[in-house]
N, C-alpha and C positions, 0 to 999 in steps of 0.2 A: 483540326481547325473546328472551332465551335460554330455550329450552324445557327444557333440563336444570335450570336454576335453578327453573323452575316446578315441576318434578318433585321437586326437593329440598324446596321449601316444602310441597308436598303430603304428602311422606313424614314431615316433621317434624310436621305437623298430625295425621297419623294415629297416629304413635308417641308424640307428646308428649315427645319427647326428641331432641336433636341427635345424641347418641352412638348411640342405637338406630336413628335414621334413617340414619346413615352406614353402620352394619353392614348394615341391610336393603337399602340401595341399593348396597353394595359399593364405597364410596369412603372416604377418610379423613375424619375429623371436620373438620379445618381446611378441606379442599376444600369440603365441604358447607356449613360456616358461611360461608365466603367467597362461595359462590354465592348463598346466601340474602341476605347483606349487599348484594351487588351488585344483586339484584332489588329489595330494599327501597329502595336509592338510586335506581334507575330509576323505581320507582313513586312515590317521594316519601312513602311511609308506612312505619312500622314494623309488621311483621306479628306478631312474637312478643315476649313478655316472659319472661325467665328468672328463676327464683326457686329457693330450696332445695326447694320442693315440686314443681318440674318446670317444663315449658314450657307456657305458655298463650297463645292468640291475644290480641293487643291488641284494642281496640275497633274499630280500622280493619281489623285482620286478620280479625276475625270476619265482616266483610262481604266482604273481598277473597278469602279462602280458598275459599269455595264457588264463586266465579266462576272461580278457578284450576282447581278440580275440573271445572267445566263445560267450560272451554277444552280441558283435557287429554283429557277423555272424548271430546269432539268430534274432536280430532286423532287419537286412537287408533281411533275408529270409522272415520274416513276412511281411515287407513292399512290397517286390517284389511279393509275393504270393497274397497279397491283391490287388495290382495293376493289376495283371493278371486276377483276378476274376472280378474286377470292369470293366476292359476293355479287354475282351478276344480276340477281333479282333482289330488289329491296322493297320493303313495305313502307318506307318513309321518304319524304322529300325534305331535304335540308335547305331551309330558306333563311337568308339574311335580310334584315330590315334596317334601314336608316332610322335613327331615333325620331326623325321627322314624320315617319309613317305612323298614322293614327291607328287607334285600336279598332276602328270600324273596318279599315282595310285588312288588318290582320285577321279579324273575325271572318271577313268574307273569304280570305285565303284558306282558312281552316274549312269553311263550308265547301269551297270549291274542291279541295283535296279529297274530302270525304264523299263527294258525289261524283268522282271520276268513275269511268267504266270499271276500273280496278281501284277501289277506294284506298287511299293512303293517309298516313298520319304526317303531320308537319313537325319538324324539329327546328326551333327558331334560334337565331343568333342576332343580337342587336349590336351594331358597331358603326363607326364612321365610314365614309366612302372608301378610303384607301384600303383598309383591311378587308372590307367586303369585296372589293374588286379583286384583290389578291387571292382571296379564298375561292371566289368563283372561277377565276382563270386557272387556279391550281386544281380544281375539282373537289375542293373541300366543302363547297356549297353547290347546290343544284340550280338555285334561282335567287335573285335579290330584288327587293322592292326599294327604290331609291328615288330622290329628286331627279328630274330629267335634266341632268347637266352632262357635258361632254365626257367621254371615257368609254373604254371597252368597245371600239368600233367593230371588232370582228364577231361580236355576239349579237343575238337577236334582242331587239328592243320593242316594247309596245307601251304606250301611255295608257294607264288604267284609271286615272282620276286627275281632277284638277280642282283647285280651290282658290278663292280670291285672296289677294294680299292686301294688308292694311299697313298704314304708316302711323307710327306713334311718334309724336313731336311735342315734347314738353313746352316748346315756345308757342304752340297754337292752342293754349289752354281753353277748354270749353268748346272747341270746334270739332264736331264729328262729321262734317260734310265731306263729300268726295273731293279729292284734290288731285291735280295733275302731277306726274312725276317731276316735271321740270320745275314746278312751283316749290317743291320741297328738296331740291337738289343741293341747296346750300347748307342744310343741316349736317351736323357731325354724327355719323351713324355708328352704333355699337355693333361690333362683329364678333363672331365666335372664332374657334380655331380654324386654321387653313383647310383642314380635312372635313369641316362641317359643310354639308350640302347647302345650307342656308347662306353661308358666307359666299360660296361660289355663285349661287343664284343671284345674290344682291350685287356682287361685283359685275357679273355679266349683264345684268339688267341696266346698270348705269352705263357701262362701257358700250353696250349695244345701241344706246341712244346718244352716244357722243357726249356723255355727261361725266364730269369729274366726280369721283366718290370721295367725300371728306369723311374721315373716320375718327372716332373717339380713340385717344391714345392707348387705352387699356384693351384687354382681350377677354371676353367672356368665355367661360368653360363650356357653355351649352346654350341652346336657344332658350331654355328656361331662365338662365342668367341674363340673357339679352332682354327678356320680358321684365325681369325683376329690376335690372339696372335702368331700363327706360322708365319704369314706374317711379324710380327714385329721382328721375330728372337728370341722369348723368349724360344722356344723349338721346338721339332719335333711333328708331329701329324699324325695320321691315320684317313682318312676320305673317305666316299664313293665318287666316282668320281663326281657325280651330285651335291655334296654339296660344291664344291670348287667355291668360288665366288671372292676371292682376288688374286692378282698377287703374285706369289711366285718365288723365285730364283731357287728353285728346287722342282719339283712335279713329282714323279716317280711311275710308275705302280709297285705294290707289287707282288712278286712271292714267292711261297713256293715249293721248289723242282722243279722249272721250270714251275709250274702251276700258273696262275693268282689267287690271293687271292680275294675272293668275300664275300660280306655281303648279307645274305638272309633276305627277309621280308616275314612274314607269317600272315595269317588270323587265328584267334583263336575264337571259338564260342562254344556254348552249343547246342548240337543236341536235347536235351530233353526239348524243349520249343515249344510253339505254332508256333514260327517262324522257327523251325528247318529245315523244308523242303525248305523254301524260302532261308534261309542262305546257305544251301548246294548248291542250284542252283546258288545263287549269287557268291559264292566262286569258283564254277566250271567255271563260266564266267570270273572271275578275273584271274584265273590261267594262267600264262604265257605259251604260246605254242612256238614251234620252229619258227613259222612265226612272232610272236610278237617281237618288238624291246625290248632289255633289258633296264631296268631302268638305267638312266645315259648315254644312247647312245646319239649321236648327234641329233637324232630325238625326244628324250624324253625331256619334259620341265623341267626346273630347279625346284626343290621342296622346300617346306617350311620345317622347321624342328626344332628340337633339339632332 
């Protein structure tokens, strides 16, 4: 049985979309669809139903997919443990970053790793939330820097930075004044893929304040595309301030009950590894203090992202 096909099916199950799963896994959609089809043929059952409302597990899929998760988790645990036994001491820290994490935070992470009691190098991987979570839980990554959205409850979390959120609304041309979330709730918002941390953040922000989220019918491939499409006037967008790179007719600081709305970024790691103490020390050095400039300030560098 092809392990890659099992991973394809697992990613489709998590993202509820063949196209989103292909992007998250870094393969073409035809390749991923073909791999899932071969797996279904080998198992003798259909795993997914496609409809205009998205992808859902079939009755058989609902029973098989948790078993696939169990098999893959066991394989990943086996591989990670063998790697730890073969190389108990490592000079590197494998760090995953969401594309929303700016260059300033990545640079601070490099400095923190090099100033540990036992200095270490960082090996970076950039990806969306789902593959980062999977790699961290499987031991293929030691730590991830991601938007602070729910997930991975068994691991250690610590907020390391925050930055203001702005709303881009083509219908409010020329107005850059602060605006309450409720006042812009009727706009149609451009969203990225389901695995994008920004999309999860936007959805939770609206639902957490009992507001319906109206969305643009298309789907942007990244937060950069969200920025570009909003500049074209296709719809409104919520973005961290440091991720604005295009000229907009209206770019307004977002408020909730008079308080600036912020997005938080956090470090997530497993303390129960040989690197646990070093990771704790590194995250402590990364944590923003009152003296440190917030992410997205004029002194902070523009970040890379999605």
